C-alpha positions as CSV (number, residue, x, y, z in Angstrom):
1,M,188.2,70.7,-84.6
2,H,187.6,66.7,-84.4
3,R,190.3,64.7,-85.9
4,I,188.0,62.1,-87.7
5,G,189.6,59.3,-89.5
6,P,188.6,57.9,-93.1
7,A,185.6,56.4,-93.8
8,Y,186.1,53.5,-96.3
9,V,183.6,53.1,-99.2
10,G,183.3,49.4,-100.7
11,V,182.0,48.7,-103.7
12,L,181.3,44.9,-104.8
13,L,180.3,44.4,-108.8
14,I,178.7,41.0,-109.5
15,E,178.1,39.5,-113.1
16,L,175.5,37.1,-112.8
17,S,174.8,34.1,-115.6
18,M,171.4,32.3,-115.9
19,P,171.5,31.1,-119.2
20,W,168.7,28.8,-118.5
21,A,166.3,31.5,-117.9
22,K,164.2,31.8,-120.8
23,S,162.2,35.2,-120.3
24,L,162.6,38.1,-118.2
25,K,159.8,37.3,-115.7
26,E,162.1,34.1,-114.9
27,K,165.4,35.9,-114.3
28,R,163.8,38.1,-112.2
29,S,161.9,35.5,-109.9
30,L,165.5,34.8,-109.7
31,I,167.6,37.7,-109.0
32,M,164.8,39.5,-106.8
33,P,164.6,37.8,-104.1
34,V,168.6,37.2,-104.2
35,T,169.2,41.3,-103.6
36,E,166.8,41.7,-101.2
37,K,168.1,39.3,-98.9
38,L,171.4,40.7,-99.2
39,K,169.6,44.1,-98.1
40,V,168.0,41.9,-94.9
41,R,171.3,39.4,-94.2
42,F,174.0,42.6,-94.9
43,P,173.9,46.2,-94.1
44,V,174.4,46.9,-97.8
45,S,172.7,48.8,-100.4
46,V,172.0,46.8,-103.6
47,A,171.2,47.9,-107.3
48,R,170.6,45.9,-110.4
49,L,172.6,47.8,-112.9
50,A,173.1,46.1,-116.5
51,G,171.4,43.5,-118.4
52,L,168.1,44.3,-117.2
53,D,166.5,43.6,-120.6
54,A,168.4,40.9,-121.0
55,H,167.3,37.2,-120.0
56,D,170.1,35.2,-119.2
57,W,172.8,38.1,-117.1
58,E,172.9,40.5,-115.2
59,L,174.9,43.0,-113.2
60,I,174.1,43.9,-109.2
61,G,176.1,46.4,-107.8
62,V,176.4,46.0,-103.7
63,S,177.8,48.8,-101.5
64,A,178.8,49.6,-98.0
65,I,180.2,52.3,-95.6
66,S,182.2,51.5,-92.7
67,H,185.4,53.3,-90.6
68,D,186.8,49.3,-90.5
69,A,187.9,48.5,-93.6
70,V,188.9,45.0,-92.9
71,W,185.4,44.7,-91.5
72,L,184.2,45.9,-94.8
73,E,185.5,43.6,-97.3
74,G,185.1,40.6,-95.0
75,M,181.4,41.6,-95.0
76,L,181.3,42.1,-99.0
77,R,183.4,38.5,-99.8
78,K,180.6,37.2,-97.5
79,A,177.7,39.1,-99.6
80,L,179.6,37.8,-102.9
81,D,179.8,34.1,-101.5
82,F,176.3,34.4,-100.3
83,V,175.2,35.3,-104.1
84,G,177.2,32.1,-105.1
85,A,175.6,29.7,-103.5
86,R,172.4,30.7,-105.3
87,E,170.7,29.9,-108.6
88,A,172.4,31.8,-110.8
89,T,176.3,31.6,-111.5
90,V,178.6,34.2,-110.8
91,L,180.8,35.1,-114.2
92,R,182.9,37.6,-112.4
93,S,183.3,39.9,-109.3
94,Q,185.0,43.1,-108.6
95,L,185.7,44.4,-105.1
96,D,187.1,47.9,-104.4
97,I,187.3,49.7,-101.2
98,E,188.2,53.4,-101.2
99,A,189.0,55.7,-98.1
100,W,187.7,59.0,-97.9
101,E,188.2,61.9,-95.7
102,L,187.0,65.2,-94.7
103,E,188.9,68.1,-96.2
104,Q,190.6,70.6,-93.3
């Protein structure tokens, strides 16, 4: 039987604020380019999680998996910096990395 090391799963939650957005359409025009560019620039999956019916805030989730926890954390921090450099304001964020192993 092969010895397989752990796989690390990283999840980044980002709460964004756009108090100047006056409609859902205006908010989507800010959020959609950010989520699409995240997927192009970084090897991540992105989901819009909450605030979909609010025009001034949204919660997005970013996730990735790797065999290297240090690389994974660094990459997700760069993704957070990327989002923070856009028009929306990052209110808060949470980054968690968990090790997963196949059961023997």
